[in-house]
PQR file of N, CA, C, O and H, with PARSE charges and radii, in Angstrom:
ATOM      1  N   MET A   1      25.148  34.014  51.061 -0.4000 1.5000
ATOM      2  CA  MET A   1      24.930  32.735  51.715 -0.0000 2.0000
ATOM      3  C   MET A   1      23.870  31.972  50.919  0.5500 1.7000
ATOM      4  O   MET A   1      22.856  32.535  50.507 -0.5500 1.4000
ATOM      5  N   LYS A   2      24.111  30.757  50.726 -0.4000 1.5000
ATOM      6  CA  LYS A   2      23.256  29.910  49.915 -0.0000 2.0000
ATOM      7  C   LYS A   2      22.334  29.091  50.820  0.5500 1.7000
ATOM      8  O   LYS A   2      22.802  28.466  51.772 -0.5500 1.4000
ATOM      9  H   LYS A   2      24.935  30.300  51.061  0.4000 1.0000
ATOM     10  N   PHE A   3      21.011  29.086  50.531 -0.4000 1.5000
ATOM     11  CA  PHE A   3      20.048  28.312  51.318 -0.0000 2.0000
ATOM     12  C   PHE A   3      19.926  26.921  50.717  0.5500 1.7000
ATOM     13  O   PHE A   3      19.681  26.768  49.520 -0.5500 1.4000
ATOM     14  H   PHE A   3      20.631  29.594  49.757  0.4000 1.0000
ATOM     15  N   ILE A   4      20.098  25.925  51.546 -0.4000 1.5000
ATOM     16  CA  ILE A   4      19.955  24.541  51.109 -0.0000 2.0000
ATOM     17  C   ILE A   4      18.759  23.952  51.840  0.5500 1.7000
ATOM     18  O   ILE A   4      18.709  23.980  53.069 -0.5500 1.4000
ATOM     19  H   ILE A   4      20.297  26.049  52.518  0.4000 1.0000
ATOM     20  N   ALA A   5      17.798  23.422  51.098 -0.4000 1.5000
ATOM     21  CA  ALA A   5      16.604  22.825  51.692 -0.0000 2.0000
ATOM     22  C   ALA A   5      17.006  21.697  52.634  0.5500 1.7000
ATOM     23  O   ALA A   5      17.804  20.830  52.277 -0.5500 1.4000
ATOM     24  H   ALA A   5      17.838  23.400  50.099  0.4000 1.0000
ATOM     25  N   GLY A   6      16.445  21.719  53.836 -0.4000 1.5000
ATOM     26  CA  GLY A   6      16.729  20.673  54.798 -0.0000 2.0000
ATOM     27  C   GLY A   6      17.883  21.018  55.714  0.5500 1.7000
ATOM     28  O   GLY A   6      18.180  20.272  56.647 -0.5500 1.4000
ATOM     29  H   GLY A   6      15.797  22.423  54.126  0.4000 1.0000
ATOM     30  N   SER A   7      18.544  22.155  55.459 -0.4000 1.5000
ATOM     31  CA  SER A   7      19.637  22.532  56.349 -0.0000 2.0000
ATOM     32  C   SER A   7      19.058  23.068  57.649  0.5500 1.7000
ATOM     33  O   SER A   7      17.932  23.561  57.694 -0.5500 1.4000
ATOM     34  H   SER A   7      18.302  22.762  54.702  0.4000 1.0000
ATOM     35  N   VAL A   8      19.853  22.959  58.699 -0.4000 1.5000
ATOM     36  CA  VAL A   8      19.383  23.342  60.026 -0.0000 2.0000
ATOM     37  C   VAL A   8      20.400  24.300  60.626  0.5500 1.7000
ATOM     38  O   VAL A   8      21.606  24.128  60.453 -0.5500 1.4000
ATOM     39  H   VAL A   8      20.769  22.558  58.662  0.4000 1.0000
ATOM     40  N   GLU A   9      19.904  25.315  61.335 -0.4000 1.5000
ATOM     41  CA  GLU A   9      20.807  26.229  62.010 -0.0000 2.0000
ATOM     42  C   GLU A   9      21.429  25.541  63.216  0.5500 1.7000
ATOM     43  O   GLU A   9      20.902  24.552  63.726 -0.5500 1.4000
ATOM     44  H   GLU A   9      18.924  25.455  61.475  0.4000 1.0000
ATOM     45  N   ASP A  10      22.555  26.076  63.662 -0.4000 1.5000
ATOM     46  CA  ASP A  10      23.212  25.521  64.841 -0.0000 2.0000
ATOM     47  C   ASP A  10      22.299  25.603  66.051  0.5500 1.7000
ATOM     48  O   ASP A  10      21.633  26.617  66.263 -0.5500 1.4000
ATOM     49  H   ASP A  10      22.984  26.879  63.248  0.4000 1.0000
ATOM     50  N   GLY A  11      22.266  24.551  66.840 -0.4000 1.5000
ATOM     51  CA  GLY A  11      21.482  24.534  68.067 -0.0000 2.0000
ATOM     52  C   GLY A  11      20.016  24.207  67.886  0.5500 1.7000
ATOM     53  O   GLY A  11      19.264  24.257  68.860 -0.5500 1.4000
ATOM     54  H   GLY A  11      22.807  23.728  66.669  0.4000 1.0000
ATOM     55  N   THR A  12      19.579  23.878  66.693 -0.4000 1.5000
ATOM     56  CA  THR A  12      18.160  23.588  66.478 -0.0000 2.0000
ATOM     57  C   THR A  12      17.890  22.111  66.208  0.5500 1.7000
ATOM     58  O   THR A  12      16.826  21.751  65.703 -0.5500 1.4000
ATOM     59  H   THR A  12      20.190  23.838  65.902  0.4000 1.0000
ATOM     60  N   LEU A  13      18.836  21.276  66.537 -0.4000 1.5000
ATOM     61  CA  LEU A  13      18.624  19.844  66.330 -0.0000 2.0000
ATOM     62  C   LEU A  13      17.646  19.305  67.362  0.5500 1.7000
ATOM     63  O   LEU A  13      17.700  19.669  68.536 -0.5500 1.4000
ATOM     64  H   LEU A  13      19.700  21.569  66.947  0.4000 1.0000
ATOM     65  N   ALA A  14      16.767  18.449  66.917 -0.4000 1.5000
ATOM     66  CA  ALA A  14      15.770  17.864  67.813 -0.0000 2.0000
ATOM     67  C   ALA A  14      16.441  16.898  68.789  0.5500 1.7000
ATOM     68  O   ALA A  14      17.410  16.215  68.459 -0.5500 1.4000
ATOM     69  H   ALA A  14      16.723  18.154  65.962  0.4000 1.0000
ATOM     70  N   GLY A  15      15.899  16.867  69.978 -0.4000 1.5000
ATOM     71  CA  GLY A  15      16.407  15.937  70.981 -0.0000 2.0000
ATOM     72  C   GLY A  15      15.770  14.582  70.803  0.5500 1.7000
ATOM     73  O   GLY A  15      15.058  14.351  69.826 -0.5500 1.4000
ATOM     74  H   GLY A  15      15.112  17.422  70.247  0.4000 1.0000
ATOM     75  N   PRO A  16      16.017  13.680  71.738 -0.5600 1.5000
ATOM     76  CA  PRO A  16      15.416  12.349  71.643  0.2800 2.0000
ATOM     77  C   PRO A  16      13.894  12.439  71.820  0.5500 1.7000
ATOM     78  O   PRO A  16      13.405  13.303  72.548 -0.5500 1.4000
ATOM     79  N   GLY A  17      13.163  11.567  71.170 -0.4000 1.5000
ATOM     80  CA  GLY A  17      11.713  11.569  71.253 -0.0000 2.0000
ATOM     81  C   GLY A  17      11.212  10.996  72.570  0.5500 1.7000
ATOM     82  O   GLY A  17      11.963  10.371  73.319 -0.5500 1.4000
ATOM     83  H   GLY A  17      13.560  10.866  70.578  0.4000 1.0000
ATOM     84  N   LEU A  18       9.938  11.217  72.838 -0.4000 1.5000
ATOM     85  CA  LEU A  18       9.310  10.687  74.045 -0.0000 2.0000
ATOM     86  C   LEU A  18       8.646   9.355  73.721  0.5500 1.7000
ATOM     87  O   LEU A  18       8.152   9.146  72.613 -0.5500 1.4000
ATOM     88  H   LEU A  18       9.328  11.725  72.230  0.4000 1.0000
ATOM     89  N   SER A  19       8.641   8.461  74.700 -0.4000 1.5000
ATOM     90  CA  SER A  19       7.909   7.219  74.529 -0.0000 2.0000
ATOM     91  C   SER A  19       6.425   7.499  74.710  0.5500 1.7000
ATOM     92  O   SER A  19       6.039   8.594  75.119 -0.5500 1.4000
ATOM     93  H   SER A  19       9.042   8.631  75.600  0.4000 1.0000
ATOM     94  N   ALA A  20       5.599   6.512  74.407 -0.4000 1.5000
ATOM     95  CA  ALA A  20       4.155   6.684  74.547 -0.0000 2.0000
ATOM     96  C   ALA A  20       3.776   6.937  76.007  0.5500 1.7000
ATOM     97  O   ALA A  20       2.895   7.752  76.280 -0.5500 1.4000
ATOM     98  H   ALA A  20       5.913   5.623  74.074  0.4000 1.0000
ATOM     99  N   VAL A  21       4.418   6.259  76.932 -0.4000 1.5000
ATOM    100  CA  VAL A  21       4.124   6.429  78.362 -0.0000 2.0000
ATOM    101  C   VAL A  21       4.541   7.825  78.819  0.5500 1.7000
ATOM    102  O   VAL A  21       3.797   8.492  79.538 -0.5500 1.4000
ATOM    103  H   VAL A  21       5.134   5.597  76.710  0.4000 1.0000
ATOM    104  N   GLU A  22       5.737   8.270  78.400 -0.4000 1.5000
ATOM    105  CA  GLU A  22       6.196   9.609  78.766 -0.0000 2.0000
ATOM    106  C   GLU A  22       5.268  10.680  78.213  0.5500 1.7000
ATOM    107  O   GLU A  22       4.984  11.665  78.896 -0.5500 1.4000
ATOM    108  H   GLU A  22       6.342   7.728  77.816  0.4000 1.0000
ATOM    109  N   THR A  23       4.797  10.502  76.997 -0.4000 1.5000
ATOM    110  CA  THR A  23       3.868  11.452  76.392 -0.0000 2.0000
ATOM    111  C   THR A  23       2.552  11.479  77.164  0.5500 1.7000
ATOM    112  O   THR A  23       2.027  12.555  77.452 -0.5500 1.4000
ATOM    113  H   THR A  23       5.028   9.703  76.443  0.4000 1.0000
ATOM    114  N   PHE A  24       2.023  10.324  77.497 -0.4000 1.5000
ATOM    115  CA  PHE A  24       0.768  10.227  78.244 -0.0000 2.0000
ATOM    116  C   PHE A  24       0.886  10.915  79.602  0.5500 1.7000
ATOM    117  O   PHE A  24      -0.001  11.672  79.995 -0.5500 1.4000
ATOM    118  H   PHE A  24       2.450   9.450  77.264  0.4000 1.0000
ATOM    119  N   VAL A  25       1.978  10.652  80.316 -0.4000 1.5000
ATOM    120  CA  VAL A  25       2.178  11.247  81.643 -0.0000 2.0000
ATOM    121  C   VAL A  25       2.371  12.754  81.531  0.5500 1.7000
ATOM    122  O   VAL A  25       1.781  13.516  82.297 -0.5500 1.4000
ATOM    123  H   VAL A  25       2.698  10.036  79.997  0.4000 1.0000
ATOM    124  N   THR A  26       3.196  13.186  80.578 -0.4000 1.5000
ATOM    125  CA  THR A  26       3.531  14.607  80.442 -0.0000 2.0000
ATOM    126  C   THR A  26       2.331  15.453  80.027  0.5500 1.7000
ATOM    127  O   THR A  26       2.137  16.548  80.554 -0.5500 1.4000
ATOM    128  H   THR A  26       3.676  12.567  79.956  0.4000 1.0000
ATOM    129  N   PHE A  27       1.535  14.965  79.100 -0.4000 1.5000
ATOM    130  CA  PHE A  27       0.471  15.788  78.542 -0.0000 2.0000
ATOM    131  C   PHE A  27      -0.926  15.484  79.071  0.5500 1.7000
ATOM    132  O   PHE A  27      -1.849  16.255  78.805 -0.5500 1.4000
ATOM    133  H   PHE A  27       1.693  14.075  78.672  0.4000 1.0000
ATOM    134  N   LEU A  28      -1.117  14.402  79.801 -0.4000 1.5000
ATOM    135  CA  LEU A  28      -2.441  14.078  80.337 -0.0000 2.0000
ATOM    136  C   LEU A  28      -2.461  13.940  81.857  0.5500 1.7000
ATOM    137  O   LEU A  28      -3.275  14.579  82.523 -0.5500 1.4000
ATOM    138  H   LEU A  28      -0.367  13.776  80.017  0.4000 1.0000
ATOM    139  N   VAL A  29      -1.592  13.129  82.401 -0.4000 1.5000
ATOM    140  CA  VAL A  29      -1.624  12.840  83.842 -0.0000 2.0000
ATOM    141  C   VAL A  29      -1.232  14.069  84.665  0.5500 1.7000
ATOM    142  O   VAL A  29      -1.952  14.448  85.589 -0.5500 1.4000
ATOM    143  H   VAL A  29      -0.930  12.610  81.859  0.4000 1.0000
ATOM    144  N   ILE A  30      -0.109  14.687  84.342 -0.4000 1.5000
ATOM    145  CA  ILE A  30       0.365  15.837  85.131 -0.0000 2.0000
ATOM    146  C   ILE A  30      -0.615  17.010  85.048  0.5500 1.7000
ATOM    147  O   ILE A  30      -1.004  17.530  86.094 -0.5500 1.4000
ATOM    148  H   ILE A  30       0.476  14.379  83.592  0.4000 1.0000
ATOM    149  N   PRO A  31      -1.038  17.457  83.846 -0.5600 1.5000
ATOM    150  CA  PRO A  31      -2.002  18.567  83.812  0.2800 2.0000
ATOM    151  C   PRO A  31      -3.339  18.214  84.472  0.5500 1.7000
ATOM    152  O   PRO A  31      -3.934  19.056  85.144 -0.5500 1.4000
ATOM    153  N   GLY A  32      -3.812  16.991  84.289 -0.4000 1.5000
ATOM    154  CA  GLY A  32      -5.065  16.569  84.916 -0.0000 2.0000
ATOM    155  C   GLY A  32      -4.966  16.579  86.429  0.5500 1.7000
ATOM    156  O   GLY A  32      -5.881  17.033  87.116 -0.5500 1.4000
ATOM    157  H   GLY A  32      -3.329  16.307  83.742  0.4000 1.0000
ATOM    158  N   SER A  33      -3.862  16.081  86.944 -0.4000 1.5000
ATOM    159  CA  SER A  33      -3.654  16.084  88.395 -0.0000 2.0000
ATOM    160  C   SER A  33      -3.616  17.504  88.944  0.5500 1.7000
ATOM    161  O   SER A  33      -4.247  17.800  89.959 -0.5500 1.4000
ATOM    162  H   SER A  33      -3.118  15.712  86.386  0.4000 1.0000
ATOM    163  N   LEU A  34      -2.876  18.380  88.272 -0.4000 1.5000
ATOM    164  CA  LEU A  34      -2.815  19.775  88.712 -0.0000 2.0000
ATOM    165  C   LEU A  34      -4.195  20.424  88.699  0.5500 1.7000
ATOM    166  O   LEU A  34      -4.539  21.174  89.613 -0.5500 1.4000
ATOM    167  H   LEU A  34      -2.364  18.139  87.447  0.4000 1.0000
ATOM    168  N   PHE A  35      -4.984  20.139  87.668 -0.4000 1.5000
ATOM    169  CA  PHE A  35      -6.336  20.689  87.591 -0.0000 2.0000
ATOM    170  C   PHE A  35      -7.163  20.252  88.794  0.5500 1.7000
ATOM    171  O   PHE A  35      -7.814  21.083  89.428 -0.5500 1.4000
ATOM    172  H   PHE A  35      -4.705  19.530  86.926  0.4000 1.0000
ATOM    173  N   PHE A  36      -7.147  18.959  89.119 -0.4000 1.5000
ATOM    174  CA  PHE A  36      -7.964  18.463  90.221 -0.0000 2.0000
ATOM    175  C   PHE A  36      -7.454  18.950  91.578  0.5500 1.7000
ATOM    176  O   PHE A  36      -8.251  19.188  92.485 -0.5500 1.4000
ATOM    177  H   PHE A  36      -6.618  18.284  88.605  0.4000 1.0000
ATOM    178  N   ILE A  37      -6.150  19.100  91.726 -0.4000 1.5000
ATOM    179  CA  ILE A  37      -5.607  19.638  92.978 -0.0000 2.0000
ATOM    180  C   ILE A  37      -6.043  21.087  93.165  0.5500 1.7000
ATOM    181  O   ILE A  37      -6.503  21.461  94.244 -0.5500 1.4000
ATOM    182  H   ILE A  37      -5.502  18.907  90.989  0.4000 1.0000
ATOM    183  N   ILE A  38      -5.901  21.904  92.123 -0.4000 1.5000
ATOM    184  CA  ILE A  38      -6.296  23.313  92.214 -0.0000 2.0000
ATOM    185  C   ILE A  38      -7.802  23.436  92.409  0.5500 1.7000
ATOM    186  O   ILE A  38      -8.258  24.255  93.207 -0.5500 1.4000
ATOM    187  H   ILE A  38      -5.527  21.600  91.247  0.4000 1.0000
ATOM    188  N   ALA A  39      -8.580  22.627  91.684 -0.4000 1.5000
ATOM    189  CA  ALA A  39     -10.038  22.665  91.835 -0.0000 2.0000
ATOM    190  C   ALA A  39     -10.444  22.261  93.244  0.5500 1.7000
ATOM    191  O   ALA A  39     -11.339  22.872  93.828 -0.5500 1.4000
ATOM    192  H   ALA A  39      -8.209  21.961  91.036  0.4000 1.0000
ATOM    193  N   GLY A  40      -9.801  21.246  93.796 -0.4000 1.5000
ATOM    194  CA  GLY A  40     -10.117  20.809  95.157 -0.0000 2.0000
ATOM    195  C   GLY A  40      -9.783  21.868  96.191  0.5500 1.7000
ATOM    196  O   GLY A  40     -10.573  22.116  97.103 -0.5500 1.4000
ATOM    197  H   GLY A  40      -9.074  20.750  93.322  0.4000 1.0000
ATOM    198  N   LEU A  41      -8.622  22.495  96.059 -0.4000 1.5000
ATOM    199  CA  LEU A  41      -8.250  23.562  96.991 -0.0000 2.0000
ATOM    200  C   LEU A  41      -9.204  24.744  96.893  0.5500 1.7000
ATOM    201  O   LEU A  41      -9.559  25.350  97.904 -0.5500 1.4000
ATOM    202  H   LEU A  41      -7.981  22.293  95.319  0.4000 1.0000
ATOM    203  N   THR A  42      -9.614  25.067  95.675 -0.4000 1.5000
ATOM    204  CA  THR A  42     -10.572  26.160  95.480 -0.0000 2.0000
ATOM    205  C   THR A  42     -11.916  25.816  96.094  0.5500 1.7000
ATOM    206  O   THR A  42     -12.541  26.661  96.734 -0.5500 1.4000
ATOM    207  H   THR A  42      -9.325  24.575  94.854  0.4000 1.0000
ATOM    208  N   TRP A  43     -12.365  24.594  95.908 -0.4000 1.5000
ATOM    209  CA  TRP A  43     -13.647  24.154  96.460 -0.0000 2.0000
ATOM    210  C   TRP A  43     -13.612  24.206  97.986  0.5500 1.7000
ATOM    211  O   TRP A  43     -14.577  24.637  98.618 -0.5500 1.4000
ATOM    212  H   TRP A  43     -11.857  23.907  95.388  0.4000 1.0000
ATOM    213  N   ILE A  44     -12.500  23.768  98.576 -0.4000 1.5000
ATOM    214  CA  ILE A  44     -12.370  23.804 100.033 -0.0000 2.0000
ATOM    215  C   ILE A  44     -12.361  25.241 100.536  0.5500 1.7000
ATOM    216  O   ILE A  44     -13.002  25.552 101.540 -0.5500 1.4000
ATOM    217  H   ILE A  44     -11.716  23.418  98.062  0.4000 1.0000
ATOM    218  N   ALA A  45     -11.637  26.121  99.844 -0.4000 1.5000
ATOM    219  CA  ALA A  45     -11.546  27.515 100.275 -0.0000 2.0000
ATOM    220  C   ALA A  45     -12.874  28.250 100.128  0.5500 1.7000
ATOM    221  O   ALA A  45     -13.157  29.169 100.896 -0.5500 1.4000
ATOM    222  H   ALA A  45     -11.116  25.869  99.028  0.4000 1.0000
ATOM    223  N   ALA A  46     -13.693  27.857  99.150 -0.4000 1.5000
ATOM    224  CA  ALA A  46     -14.950  28.542  98.902 -0.0000 2.0000
ATOM    225  C   ALA A  46     -16.134  27.877  99.596  0.5500 1.7000
ATOM    226  O   ALA A  46     -17.264  28.341  99.448 -0.5500 1.4000
ATOM    227  H   ALA A  46     -13.463  27.110  98.526  0.4000 1.0000
ATOM    228  N   ALA A  47     -15.909  26.821 100.335 -0.4000 1.5000
ATOM    229  CA  ALA A  47     -17.001  26.118 101.012 -0.0000 2.0000
ATOM    230  C   ALA A  47     -17.656  27.030 102.039  0.5500 1.7000
ATOM    231  O   ALA A  47     -16.970  27.794 102.718 -0.5500 1.4000
ATOM    232  H   ALA A  47     -14.990  26.443 100.455  0.4000 1.0000
ATOM    233  N   PRO A  48     -18.982  26.956 102.159 -0.5600 1.5000
ATOM    234  CA  PRO A  48     -19.658  27.799 103.140  0.2800 2.0000
ATOM    235  C   PRO A  48     -19.234  27.434 104.565  0.5500 1.7000
ATOM    236  O   PRO A  48     -19.041  26.264 104.895 -0.5500 1.4000
ATOM    237  N   ARG A  49     -19.099  28.437 105.371 -0.4000 1.5000
ATOM    238  CA  ARG A  49     -18.700  28.225 106.763 -0.0000 2.0000
ATOM    239  C   ARG A  49     -19.926  27.907 107.602  0.5500 1.7000
ATOM    240  O   ARG A  49     -21.033  28.346 107.291 -0.5500 1.4000
ATOM    241  H   ARG A  49     -19.255  29.388 105.103  0.4000 1.0000
ATOM    242  N   LYS A  50     -19.724  27.143 108.664 -0.4000 1.5000
ATOM    243  CA  LYS A  50     -20.826  26.849 109.589 -0.0000 2.0000
ATOM    244  C   LYS A  50     -21.137  28.112 110.382  0.5500 1.7000
ATOM    245  O   LYS A  50     -20.231  28.774 110.888 -0.5500 1.4000
ATOM    246  H   LYS A  50     -18.825  26.786 108.917  0.4000 1.0000
ATOM    247  N   ALA A  51     -22.405  28.439 110.486 -0.4000 1.5000
ATOM    248  CA  ALA A  51     -22.804  29.627 111.242 -0.0000 2.0000
ATOM    249  C   ALA A  51     -22.672  29.351 112.735  0.5500 1.7000
ATOM    250  O   ALA A  51     -22.964  28.256 113.215 -0.5500 1.4000
ATOM    251  H   ALA A  51     -23.141  27.901 110.075  0.4000 1.0000
ATOM    252  N   LYS A  52     -22.229  30.361 113.441 -0.4000 1.5000
ATOM    253  CA  LYS A  52     -22.122  30.226 114.896 -0.0000 2.0000
ATOM    254  C   LYS A  52     -23.510  30.364 115.510  0.5500 1.7000
ATOM    255  O   LYS A  52     -24.350  31.119 115.018 -0.5500 1.4000
ATOM    256  H   LYS A  52     -21.992  31.250 113.051  0.4000 1.0000
ATOM    257  N   SER A  53     -23.729  29.645 116.560 -0.4000 1.5000
ATOM    258  CA  SER A  53     -25.017  29.784 117.239 -0.0000 2.0000
ATOM    259  C   SER A  53     -25.037  31.106 117.999  0.5500 1.7000
ATOM    260  O   SER A  53     -23.985  31.691 118.255 -0.5500 1.4000
ATOM    261  H   SER A  53     -23.047  29.032 116.960  0.4000 1.0000
ATOM    262  N   GLU A  54     -26.224  31.576 118.360 -0.4000 1.5000
ATOM    263  CA  GLU A  54     -26.356  32.880 119.008 -0.0000 2.0000
ATOM    264  C   GLU A  54     -25.631  32.939 120.344  0.5500 1.7000
ATOM    265  O   GLU A  54     -25.197  34.015 120.756 -0.5500 1.4000
ATOM    266  H   GLU A  54     -27.079  31.100 118.152  0.4000 1.0000
ATOM    267  N   SER A  55     -25.489  31.821 121.025 -0.4000 1.5000
ATOM    268  CA  SER A  55     -24.833  31.828 122.324 -0.0000 2.0000
ATOM    269  C   SER A  55     -23.326  32.068 122.200  0.5500 1.7000
ATOM    270  O   SER A  55     -22.673  32.418 123.183 -0.5500 1.4000
ATOM    271  H   SER A  55     -25.841  30.947 120.690  0.4000 1.0000
ATOM    272  N   GLU A  56     -22.782  31.885 121.020 -0.4000 1.5000
ATOM    273  CA  GLU A  56     -21.358  32.093 120.830 -0.0000 2.0000
ATOM    274  C   GLU A  56     -21.003  33.549 120.563  0.5500 1.7000
ATOM    275  O   GLU A  56     -19.841  33.935 120.698 -0.5500 1.4000
ATOM    276  H   GLU A  56     -23.313  31.601 120.222  0.4000 1.0000
ATOM    277  N   PHE A  57     -21.979  34.359 120.188 -0.4000 1.5000
ATOM    278  CA  PHE A  57     -21.697  35.766 119.913 -0.0000 2.0000
ATOM    279  C   PHE A  57     -21.570  36.530 121.218  0.5500 1.7000
ATOM    280  O   PHE A  57     -22.313  36.281 122.167 -0.5500 1.4000
ATOM    281  H   PHE A  57     -22.923  34.046 120.079  0.4000 1.0000
ATOM    282  N   SER A  58     -20.626  37.462 121.262 -0.4000 1.5000
ATOM    283  CA  SER A  58     -20.462  38.242 122.493 -0.0000 2.0000
ATOM    284  C   SER A  58     -21.533  39.330 122.584  0.5500 1.7000
ATOM    285  O   SER A  58     -21.935  39.698 123.687 -0.5500 1.4000
ATOM    286  H   SER A  58     -20.022  37.665 120.491  0.4000 1.0000
ATOM    287  N   VAL A  59     -21.999  39.846 121.455 -0.4000 1.5000
ATOM    288  CA  VAL A  59     -23.071  40.852 121.458 -0.0000 2.0000
ATOM    289  C   VAL A  59     -24.305  40.191 120.850  0.5500 1.7000
ATOM    290  O   VAL A  59     -24.279  39.761 119.697 -0.5500 1.4000
ATOM    291  H   VAL A  59     -21.672  39.547 120.559  0.4000 1.0000
ATOM    292  N   THR A  60     -25.355  40.113 121.606 -0.4000 1.5000
ATOM    293  CA  THR A  60     -26.572  39.466 121.112 -0.0000 2.0000
ATOM    294  C   THR A  60     -27.627  40.469 120.674  0.5500 1.7000
ATOM    295  O   THR A  60     -28.511  40.135 119.885 -0.5500 1.4000
ATOM    296  H   THR A  60     -25.376  40.462 122.542  0.4000 1.0000
ATOM    297  N   MET A  61     -27.541  41.715 121.187 -0.4000 1.5000
ATOM    298  CA  MET A  61     -28.551  42.698 120.835 -0.0000 2.0000
ATOM    299  C   MET A  61     -27.934  44.100 120.938  0.5500 1.7000
ATOM    300  O   MET A  61     -27.157  44.394 121.846 -0.5500 1.4000
ATOM    301  H   MET A  61     -26.823  41.986 121.828  0.4000 1.0000
ATOM    302  N   ILE A  62     -28.304  44.946 119.984 -0.4000 1.5000
ATOM    303  CA  ILE A  62     -27.848  46.333 120.028 -0.0000 2.0000
ATOM    304  C   ILE A  62     -29.046  47.204 120.395  0.5500 1.7000
ATOM    305  O   ILE A  62     -30.096  47.129 119.757 -0.5500 1.4000
ATOM    306  H   ILE A  62     -28.935  44.708 119.246  0.4000 1.0000
ATOM    307  N   ASN A  63     -28.880  48.031 121.429 -0.4000 1.5000
ATOM    308  CA  ASN A  63     -29.966  48.918 121.873 -0.0000 2.0000
ATOM    309  C   ASN A  63     -29.807  50.293 121.303  0.5500 1.7000
ATOM    310  O   ASN A  63     -30.628  51.170 121.570 -0.5500 1.4000
ATOM    311  H   ASN A  63     -28.026  48.091 121.947  0.4000 1.0000
TER
END
């Protein structure tokens, strides 16, 4: 088999290119949004809980 420079194997042809807007949305907006959504959910899940007052506990003292 003879190799010809610039030849391409079957199925390796490039598809249509992305516009500038599609590139911006695909590589900046979507990943950035996902980052902030995950960070926000993590921040909410890790937020300190409000302590219950002593009157809310069923056991106030152990003898």
